[in-house]
VOKELUM-55303 format. One line per field, with one value per residue (C-alpha): x, y, z; residue number from 1; residue in one letter. Coordinates in steps of 0.001 Angstrom, whole numbers, plus 524288, in hexadecimal, padded with zeros to 5 digits. Layout:
c1 <- X;...
c2 <- Y;...
c3 <- Z;...
pos <- NUM;...
code <- A;...
//
This chain:
c1 <- 7FF55;8053C;804C3;80552;80C1D;8058D;80C00;81475;81B39;82816;82E9F;82A84;83180;82A9C;82C78;83446;83DE4;839BA;83A78;830DB;83523;82A3F;83098;8364C;8347D;83C41;83F64;832E9;82B4B;81FD4;81352;80D82;81568;81181;817BA;81851;81E2E;815AE;81CE1;81B40;80D00;80835;80DFD;80820;7FC31;7F43A;7FE38;7F78D;801B3;7FEBB;7F4CE;7F343;7EA62;7F2F7;7E4AD;7E4E4;7F2C1;7F0BD;7F1EF;7FE2C;7F6C5;7FBB8;7F5B2;7E9D3;7EA6D;7ECEF;7E222;7D899;7DD3F;7DAA4;7CCD1;7C989;7CE6E;7C76E;7BA7A;7BC6D;7C055;7B3EE;7AC81;7B27A;7AF36;7A2A0;79F89;7A471;79CD0;79079;79254;794E1;788DB;781F8;784BB;7832B;775A3;77445;778B3;76EF2;76514;766D0;767B3;75BA5;754F1;759F8;7554A;747A2;74825;7499E;7402A;73641;73A76;73935;72E30;72535;72AA7;7258B;7189A;717A6;71ABA;70EB1;70582;7097E;7069E;6F99B;6F4D8;6F8CF;6F190;6E6C1;6E6BC;6E6CA;6DB73;6D372;6D6FE;6D1AA;6C5A4;6C269;6C5BC;6BD42;6B2C8;6B151;6B08B;6A530;69DDE;6A03D;69D3B;68F9B;68BDE;685D9;68B81;69977;69DEA;6A835;6ADC8;6ACF2;6B403;6BE8A;6C17E;6C201;6CC9E;6C3D7;6C145;6B7CB;6B2ED;6ADC8;6A49D;69E1D;692C1;692E8;6882F;67D1D;67F84;6753C;677C7;66D20;66C56;66C94;6708F;67C63;682FE;67D30;6855B;6871D;68217;67CCC;66EDC;666DA;663AD;656AC;651F7;659C4;65D1B;66A12;670D5;674AA;67BFD;67DE1;68531;69323;69145;69D3C;6A1A6;698B6;68C35;67FBC;6772D;66AAF;66907;6672C;65789;65576;65DAE;6554B
c2 <- 80073;80D46;81934;82812;831D3;8406A;84A5A;8500B;8436D;84095;834EE;82A22;820A0;81656;811B0;80605;80DE7;80F98;81C61;82110;82D2F;835A2;831D8;83E05;83E66;847B8;84F56;84F53;8466E;83EB3;84511;837E1;831C6;8236C;8187F;80B00;803AB;7F999;7FB7A;80A8D;80A97;80232;80E9B;8192F;812C6;81AFC;826BD;831D1;837F8;82E4F;82665;8197C;82072;82B22;83264;8328A;838A7;8424C;850E8;8591D;863FD;86DCC;86522;865E0;87462;87657;86CFE;874DB;8819B;87C03;87686;883DA;889EC;87EC1;882E3;890E5;88F5B;885FE;890DE;89BE6;89342;89048;89E5C;8A2CA;89713;89C01;8A9E9;8A644;89C25;8A8F9;8B2A0;8A940;8A674;8B508;8B874;8AE9E;8B49B;8C12F;8BD64;8B40A;8C1A0;8C8BA;8BF10;8BF0E;8CDBB;8CE80;8C455;8CB2A;8D932;8D219;8CB0B;8D8F1;8DF19;8D55D;8D438;8E4C6;8E3C4;8DA11;8DFC0;8EF5D;8E6E7;8DFEB;8EDC9;8F47C;8E8E5;8EBEA;8FAD0;8F682;8ECFB;8F769;901FF;8F9FC;8F469;9025F;906E4;8FB76;8FEB3;90BD3;90BDF;900BB;909ED;91660;90C3D;90897;917FE;91ED2;92AA3;92581;91BA3;92700;926B4;9187D;917E5;92044;918AF;90C1B;911A4;914B4;921A3;92A69;92F84;921CE;92329;92D35;9274E;9290A;92D84;92386;91A22;914F7;91EE6;925FA;933C0;93A64;945CA;943A9;95069;95D72;96BD9;9723E;97F6F;97E60;97F73;97920;983BD;97E38;97972;982CC;973F9;96F82;96D85;95F8A;956DE;948E1;93F86;93EDF;94B47;9552D;95F74;96CA8;96E41;96E41;97A49;97267;9663A;95847;9589D;9658E;96161;9555D
c3 <- 8012D;7FB69;80462;800DC;8068D;8098C;8028F;80D32;80FD4;80937;8127E;819B1;8228B;827FC;83526;82FC5;82A22;81BF6;81573;809BE;804EC;7FAFF;7EC64;7E429;7D66F;7CDFA;7D9BE;7E003;7EABD;7E358;7E721;7EC1C;7F53D;7F432;7FED6;7FB11;8077E;80E3A;81A52;819D9;814D3;82093;82957;8209B;81D9D;82912;82803;826F6;81CD2;81351;80CAE;80592;7FA7D;7F0D8;7EFD2;7FE52;80213;80EC3;80A65;81305;81A0D;80F59;804B5;80C95;80CE4;80035;7FCBA;805BE;7FE89;7F1B5;7F67F;7F910;7EDA5;7E453;7ED34;7E9F4;7DB5C;7D9BF;7E0D8;7D6FC;7CB0F;7CF48;7D356;7C4FD;7BDD1;7C656;7C1ED;7B381;7B3DB;7B85E;7B00E;7A35D;7A972;7AA60;79C94;796D4;79F46;79A36;78D74;78EED;792AB;786BD;77E0A;78441;7842B;778C1;772C7;77C78;77455;7658A;769DB;76FA5;762D7;75903;76256;75FEF;75188;7516C;7571F;7502F;7441C;74891;74D6B;740F7;738C9;741F3;73F43;730E0;7310F;739DD;7300C;724AE;729D2;72F0D;71FE8;71A11;723B1;72089;712EF;711C0;71BEA;713F2;70605;70D60;7104A;704D2;6FF6C;704E5;6FA18;6F648;70387;7057B;6F77C;6FBBF;70871;6FFFA;6F6E2;6EB22;6E4B8;6EADC;6DBEB;6DB72;6E5C5;6DD63;6D6E6;6C863;6C002;6BCA1;6C9AC;6D05A;6DB2C;6E611;6E1FA;6F065;6F4AE;6FCF1;6FDA5;702A7;7020E;710FA;70C91;6FF25;6FA15;6EF70;6E644;6E2F0;6F00D;6FA90;6FFF1;7044B;6F635;6F3DD;6EA83;6E745;6EDD4;6EBD3;6E14F;6E1EC;6DC06;6DB4E;6E25E;6D99F;6DC41;6E112;6E78F;6E0EE;6E3F0;6DCC2;6D0CA;6CEDD
pos <- 1;2;3;4;5;6;7;8;9;10;11;12;13;14;15;16;17;18;19;20;21;22;23;24;25;26;27;28;29;30;31;32;33;34;35;36;37;38;39;40;41;42;43;44;45;46;47;48;49;50;51;52;53;54;55;56;57;58;59;60;61;62;63;64;65;66;67;68;69;70;71;72;73;74;75;76;77;78;79;80;81;82;83;84;85;86;87;88;89;90;91;92;93;94;95;96;97;98;99;100;101;102;103;104;105;106;107;108;109;110;111;112;113;114;115;116;117;118;119;120;121;122;123;124;125;126;127;128;129;130;131;132;133;134;135;136;137;138;139;140;141;142;143;144;145;146;147;148;149;150;151;152;153;154;155;156;157;158;159;160;161;162;163;164;165;166;167;168;169;170;171;172;173;174;175;176;177;178;179;180;181;182;183;184;185;186;187;188;189;190;191;192;193;194;195;196;197;198;199;200;201;202;203;204;205;206;207;208;209;210
code <- X;X;X;X;X;X;X;X;X;X;X;X;X;X;X;X;X;X;X;X;X;X;X;X;X;X;X;X;X;X;X;X;X;X;X;X;X;X;X;X;X;X;X;X;X;X;X;X;X;X;X;X;X;X;X;X;X;X;X;X;X;X;X;X;X;X;X;X;X;X;X;X;X;X;X;X;X;X;X;X;X;X;X;X;X;X;X;X;X;X;X;X;X;X;X;X;X;X;X;X;X;X;X;X;X;X;X;X;X;X;X;X;X;X;X;X;X;X;X;X;X;X;X;X;X;X;X;X;X;X;X;X;X;X;X;X;X;X;X;X;X;X;X;X;X;X;X;X;X;X;X;X;X;X;X;X;X;X;X;X;X;X;X;X;X;X;X;X;X;X;X;X;X;X;X;X;X;X;X;X;X;X;X;X;X;X;X;X;X;X;X;X;X;X;X;X;X;X;X;X;X;X;X;X;X;X;X;X;X;X
//
């Protein structure tokens, strides 16, 4: 059974006079001092400076302090790394949230602008339809009233002159126009003339000329 010495053990002298030194290679003592001496192994099996397994070699006081220091430094470094990772992750999440919020706001603005444009176009179409319907209703109503044919045709875009009945047509001959001040030279009543007549007024009304 081989035993392994602590790092600060360079020589062992057994009770029966055996002397064992830590081997030196290229002028430097080896890191692991393994002793394979049956008589010495029995003595060292319970020695706290020796171990029966290379992974269980006892540490010196300096090694223990160094190990504790490294442990503390390692823990601090790990904590700093963890904090840095957390901050980086938080920054990434924040930037992602900001980007998503900006994208959502832009999409909302575009949607609102498109909806406003659609509403404006619909309102304009409704206004045009109402205007067209009102124009058509006015044309029909005026065309159905006697004496308003010329106005109705004018509203529909036809020539006003077409509204004056041509001679020879079967159009009722009734007085439709009365002069605001002149009197008939024969009967003395208000001077009248044919409907839709234009130009100079006659001196006698329609009944007196018949």
